C-alpha positions, 0 to 999 in steps of 0.5 A: 879876562883874556890873556894879553896875548890874545885880545880880540875885538868883540862887537856887541849889537843892541837893538832899541826901540822906545825903551828909555826906562831900560836902555841906560842900564843895558849900555852902562852894563856893557860898558863896565865889562871886564874885558874892554876890547869891545865896540858897542853898536847901538841901533835906534829903530826910530824911537818916539821916546828919549831912547835915541837921546840917551844912546847918543849921550853915551856915545859922546862920552865913550868912543867905543859907543857907536849910534846909528839912527834908523830913518825907517822903522824896520823892527828887530830883523832890519835892525840887527842886519844894520848892526852886522853890517857895521860890525868890525869885531872878530866876535858878535854878541846880540844884547836886547835893550831892556836887559843887562849883562854881568861884568864877566859876560864878554870875558866868559863867553870869549872863554867858551868860544875860544876854549872850544874853537867853535864857530858859535857858543851858547849859554845855558842859563840866565839870571832873570828878574825873578831869580838872581841866584847863581848856579854851580859852574859846569865844565864847558862842553862841545855839542854837535850841530845836530844836538844843538839844533835839537835842543833849540828846537825843543826850547830846552835853552834860550831861543833868542840870538842873545846870550850867545856868541859868534865868530864873525867870519863864520857869520860872513862865510854863510851870509847869515842874516835876519829874515825881513819878512818874519814878524817875530821869532827872527832870532829863533830862525837865525840861531837855527841856521847858524847851529846847523852850520857851525863846525861845533857849538861850544856850551857854557853854564854860568849866569851871566846875562840878565833877562828882564821879565817885568817889562809890561811893553815886551812882545813876551808879556803882551797878548798879540795873535800876530806873535803866535801866528808869525811864529808858526810861519817862522817855523815853516821857514825853519823846516823848509831850510833845514839841513840836519833832518835827522829823527831827532831834530825833526821830532824836536821841531814838531814838538815846537810846532805843537807848542806854537798851537798852544801859544795860539790858543793862549793869545786868543783867550788873552785877547778875548777874541774867540768869536773873531778867531773861531776857526783858528780857535778850533784848528789850534784845539784840534791840533793839540789833541790829535798830536799830544801823544806823539809830543809827549812821546818825543819830549825827553823830559818827564816833567814836561811829558806830564805837562804836555799830556795835561794840556793836550787833554785839557787844552783850554783850561791848561791855556786859561791856567797858564795865562793866569799864572803868567799874569800873577808872575807878571804883577809880582815882577813888576812890584818887586822891580818897583821896591828895588827901585825905591830903595835905590 
């Protein structure tokens, strides 16, 4: 825990939409933090299930919980912008409503950002519903904006707004907000904007965030071509707004664009809509094949170089194989959780 001399308030923002199965565990994990000076801002984006009622029940029992019910569905960007407008803490944390936190999440992230005196801090590792094993804790590092931006664009670390902490004064100084015109990847665009403008970035390496892989209704587990096309648009916005345009950063960006074309391919195959998306299907294959050697050369990880080369030579086979592999993992994740639930 933080020392008694320095006890800053931390605003924890949670976006909520139709997650009644998970939101209770998420909120409870936040309230059970070993750091108490928090405000928990829950924004219900017009849920049609009991999510909003669950939030209200927590608010009636704990004064640290504040609930806002949207009257119009604004998707994730609007929800998080609402949270930012209501936050009063010195620090900001975003949590996805179907995930949950280890008891020392807030205290550890505060340690990282205050030790490094950075404008934002990121954590390199997560627990998942597939892997609950802790990693050996590494020393806290300081990254430059260039390195952090490149690592985010390479997707070497989690690319959501979650599992990070930000100084609210820094967010307000640059009026950082989530773009309302993005269908997906709004968090990815936000963290790239933040990383480029930060004085530097504190980096921790301890599993303290539980990322759920067994939510069958999550955008990350359901096929939807709008997701991959929306992400390509978000990457275009990121490129247009780039402040740091070194070869390192630009190379990382183009690797991610290539990966997104591969995601397009996976979405089309996953929805079995090749005939409806014939031109996009061909464009994706063509882009993957034409740019694979540049991507393999640019990617620092040797393991990923090999993976990308194989995907570039056999894009359709690689996309089908990855879809089948992920479907198998999802079934195993759901079954594993059902066994855990039965034992509780």
